[in-house]
C-alpha positions in Angstrom: 0.0 0.0 0.0 1.3 3.4 -1.0 1.5 6.1 1.6 -1.4 8.6 1.3 -0.7 12.0 -0.2 -0.6 14.5 2.7 -2.4 17.7 1.5 -3.2 21.1 2.9 -5.5 23.4 0.8 -5.2 27.2 1.2 -8.5 28.5 -0.2 -11.2 31.2 -0.5 -14.3 29.2 -1.4 -15.7 30.0 -4.1 -17.5 27.4 -6.2 -14.4 26.1 -8.0 -12.5 26.0 -4.7 -15.4 23.9 -3.3 -15.3 21.4 -6.2 -11.5 21.1 -5.6 -12.0 20.5 -1.9 -14.6 17.9 -2.5 -12.4 16.1 -5.0 -9.7 15.9 -2.3 -12.2 14.5 0.2 -13.3 11.9 -2.2 -9.8 10.8 -3.1 -9.0 7.6 -1.1 -5.2 8.2 -1.5 -5.4 11.7 0.1 -4.9 12.6 3.8 -6.3 16.1 4.0 -4.5 17.7 6.9 -6.5 20.9 6.9 -7.8 23.9 5.2 -6.4 27.4 5.6 -8.6 30.3 4.5 -8.0 33.7 3.0 -10.1 36.6 1.8 -10.5 36.7 -2.0 -13.7 35.6 -3.7 -15.6 36.8 -0.7 -14.6 38.2 2.7 -12.6 36.0 5.1 -15.5 35.4 7.5 -17.5 34.0 4.6 -14.6 31.9 3.1 -14.0 30.4 6.6 -17.7 29.6 7.0 -17.9 28.1 3.6 -14.8 25.9 4.3 -16.3 24.7 7.6 -19.8 24.2 6.0 -18.3 22.1 3.1 -16.5 19.8 5.5 -19.6 19.4 7.6 -21.8 18.7 4.5 -19.2 16.1 3.4 -19.2 14.4 6.9 -15.6 15.5 7.6 -15.9 18.1 10.4 -12.8 16.4 11.9 -10.6 18.2 9.4 -9.3 21.5 10.9 -9.8 24.9 9.4 -7.4 27.8 10.2 -8.3 31.4 9.5 -5.8 33.5 7.5 -5.5 36.9 6.0 -8.5 39.2 5.7 -6.5 41.7 3.7 -3.8 41.5 1.1 -0.3 42.8 1.9 -1.4 46.2 0.5 -4.9 47.6 0.3 -8.1 45.6 0.4 -9.5 42.6 -1.4 -11.8 43.4 -4.3 -14.0 40.2 -4.0 -16.0 38.6 -6.8 -19.7 38.3 -5.9 -20.6 38.6 -9.5 -18.9 35.3 -10.1 -19.5 33.3 -6.9 -22.6 35.2 -5.4 -22.3 37.3 -2.3 -22.0 34.2 -0.1 -19.4 32.5 -2.3 -21.3 29.3 -3.0 -24.2 28.6 -5.3 -26.3 27.1 -2.6 -26.5 27.9 1.1 -25.2 25.1 3.3 -26.3 24.6 6.9 -24.5 26.6 9.6 -21.4 24.6 10.6 -21.3 23.4 14.1 -17.5 23.4 14.2 -15.4 26.5 14.4 -11.9 27.4 13.1 -9.0 26.3 15.2 -7.4 28.9 17.5 -4.1 29.0 15.7 -4.0 31.2 12.6 -3.2 30.0 9.1 0.5 31.0 9.3 1.1 29.1 12.5 -1.0 26.1 11.3 1.0 25.9 8.1 4.3 26.1 10.0 3.3 23.4 12.4 2.1 21.0 9.8 4.9 21.5 7.3 7.7 21.2 9.8 6.0 18.2 11.5 6.3 16.2 8.3 9.2 17.7 6.2 9.2 16.8 2.6 5.8 15.0 2.8 3.1 17.7 2.5 1.7 19.0 -0.8 0.3 22.5 -0.3 -2.3 23.6 -2.9 -3.0 27.3 -3.0 -6.4 28.2 -4.6 -6.8 31.9 -3.6 -4.7 35.0 -3.2 -1.2 34.1 -1.9 -1.3 36.3 1.2 -1.0 33.5 3.7 2.0 31.9 1.9 3.7 35.3 1.6 3.2 36.0 5.3 4.6 32.5 6.1 7.7 33.4 4.1 8.1 36.6 6.1 7.5 35.2 9.5 8.9 31.6 9.2 11.3 31.8 6.2 12.2 28.1 6.3 8.8 26.6 6.6 7.6 26.5 3.0 10.8 24.9 2.0 9.6 21.9 4.0 6.7 21.3 1.5 7.0 18.4 -1.0 5.4 20.7 -3.6 3.5 23.9 -3.7 0.8 23.9 -6.4 -0.6 27.4 -7.1 -3.7 28.3 -9.2 -3.0 31.8 -10.4 -1.6 34.1 -13.0 -2.2 34.6 -16.7 1.1 33.8 -18.6 0.9 34.7 -22.3 -2.9 34.7 -22.1 -5.6 37.3 -21.4 -6.6 37.9 -17.8 -10.0 37.3 -16.2 -10.3 40.4 -14.0 -8.4 42.9 -16.3 -7.1 42.3 -19.8 -3.8 41.3 -18.4 -4.3 39.9 -14.9 -5.8 36.8 -13.3 -8.0 37.3 -10.2 -5.9 35.7 -7.5 -2.7 37.4 -8.5 -4.5 40.7 -9.0 -6.0 40.4 -5.5 -2.5 40.4 -3.9 0.2 40.9 -6.5 2.8 41.6 -3.8 2.2 38.2 -2.3 2.3 36.5 -5.6 5.6 38.1 -6.4 7.1 37.1 -3.0 6.0 33.4 -3.6 7.2 33.2 -7.2 10.6 34.8 -6.4 11.1 32.6 -3.4 13.0 29.8 -5.2 10.6 27.3 -3.6 9.2 24.2 -5.5 6.2 26.0 -7.1 4.0 24.4 -9.8 1.9 27.2 -11.3 -1.4 26.4 -12.9 -2.4 29.6 -14.8 -5.4 30.6 -16.9 -3.9 29.2 -20.1 -3.9 25.7 -18.5 -7.3 26.1 -16.8 -9.0 27.2 -20.0 -8.3 23.8 -21.5 -10.8 22.1 -19.1 -14.4 23.2 -19.1 -17.9 22.0 -19.3 -21.0 23.5 -20.9 -24.3 24.3 -19.3 -26.0 21.4 -21.2 -23.3 18.9 -20.2 -23.4 20.0 -16.6 -27.1 19.6 -16.3 -27.0 16.0 -17.6 -24.6 14.9 -14.8 -25.7 12.5 -12.1 -24.0 10.9 -9.1 -24.9 8.3 -6.5 -21.8 9.3 -4.4 -22.7 11.7 -1.5 -19.8 14.0 -2.3 -20.5 13.7 -6.0 -24.1 14.8 -5.4 -23.0 17.8 -3.3 -20.5 18.7 -6.0 -23.2 18.6 -8.7 -25.6 20.8 -6.5 -22.9 23.4 -6.4 -21.9 23.1 -10.1 -25.4 23.0 -11.5 -26.5 25.7 -9.0 -23.8 28.0 -10.5 -25.4 27.7 -13.9 -29.0 28.0 -12.5 -28.2 31.3 -10.7 -27.4 33.0 -14.1 -29.2 31.8 -17.2 -26.5 33.6 -19.3 -23.7 31.3 -18.1 -22.8 28.8 -20.7 -19.4 27.4 -19.6 -17.7 26.5 -16.3 -13.9 26.2 -16.3 -12.3 24.0 -13.7 -9.6 26.4 -12.4 -9.1 25.2 -8.9 -10.1 21.6 -9.6 -7.3 21.4 -12.2 -4.7 22.6 -9.7 -5.9 19.9 -7.2 -5.8 17.3 -10.0 -2.2 18.2 -10.9 -1.2 18.0 -7.2 -2.5 14.4 -7.2 -1.4 13.4 -10.7 1.4 15.7 -12.0 1.4 13.8 -15.4 -2.0 15.4 -16.2 0.0 18.3 -17.8 3.2 18.9 -19.6 5.4 21.5 -17.9 8.2 24.0 -18.6 10.6 25.6 -16.2 10.3 29.4 -16.4 11.1 32.6 -14.5 8.1 34.9 -13.9 7.5 38.4 -12.7 4.3 39.8 -11.3 3.7 43.5 -12.0 3.3 45.7 -8.9 2.7 48.8 -10.9 -0.5 50.7 -10.0 -1.8 50.9 -13.5 -3.4 48.7 -16.2 -0.6 46.1 -15.8 -1.2 45.5 -12.0 -1.0 41.7 -11.3 0.2 40.9 -14.8 2.4 37.7 -14.9 5.1 37.7 -17.5 8.0 35.5 -18.4 11.4 37.2 -18.0 13.0 35.0 -20.6 15.7 33.9 -18.2 16.3 30.4 -16.7 13.7 29.7 -14.1 12.7 27.4 -11.3 8.9 27.7 -11.5 7.2 24.7 -13.0 4.5 26.1 -15.3 1.7 23.9 -16.6 1.5 23.9 -20.3 -0.5 21.3 -22.3 -3.2 19.6 -20.2 -4.4 16.1 -20.9 -8.1 17.0 -20.6 -9.2 13.4 -21.0 -7.1 12.3 -18.0 -8.3 15.3 -16.0 -12.0 14.5 -16.6 -11.4 10.8 -16.0 -10.0 11.7 -12.6 -12.9 14.0 -11.8 -15.5 11.5 -13.0 -13.9 8.6 -11.1 -13.5 10.5 -7.8 -17.0 11.8 -7.8 -18.7 8.8 -9.5 -20.2 11.1 -12.1 -22.6 9.7 -14.8 -23.4 11.3 -18.1 -20.0 13.0 -18.4 -19.2 14.1 -22.0 -16.9 17.0 -21.7 -15.8 18.9 -24.8 
């Protein structure tokens, strides 16, 4: 028997965050050590509630949740209620009985990473504020991670919040720059990769599952479409990052060096290749059939015919 993959997810749920978390919970080879929350898609109080509520709905309230940053390193989060609804999720889950642990996200990450050096994969699905603060306060801790998989950035592709910037990096560009320049083992899953895996409204509405976590996933996914009749396609941003953390061979990669623009103008949050030798592992060509096979298998989905 292979050892389970030890995983921590840093997150701002968010429908696509929720799908990624539920994938991790459904994966038999994953030991989810905890969730750390950050403001981003919605305010921190809501992302934390959503994380706790998702775990409760999935029957996993035993997994700890640690609260992180409510603000980026500079300024305030912009939030994205137009994408995720004011509450962050496409359906309201019951009030969680559990509460976040007393230790904050930075201390939680430090404790878990240093307790099992070289064993923990950290998957960051929101703004990178918690990770940047960990680098500041505990400089050696992130180096103890087996891998750090980040969903963020728009490298050689249009942004989704400005013409040049992706939402997570735009929300805290200073934190993104700190993490990408840290020389840590970062795998970056940017918008160019994420746009290779999506599902249409018609395809999503045909899906069924007899798996409890699969049914919950479909309620969130189908609910996202139902809230706005104009929505025609859901792209699996955060689920792709989680899938690559579990099965790196889902994508080809290239080693690159990246900069994140901190200029307070139209380029804020833009992620660009410097052209020099790099240590960041950037996802390139995604094996979409393998991704959807993993998603379908974990959640026991029926009627899956992705494009």
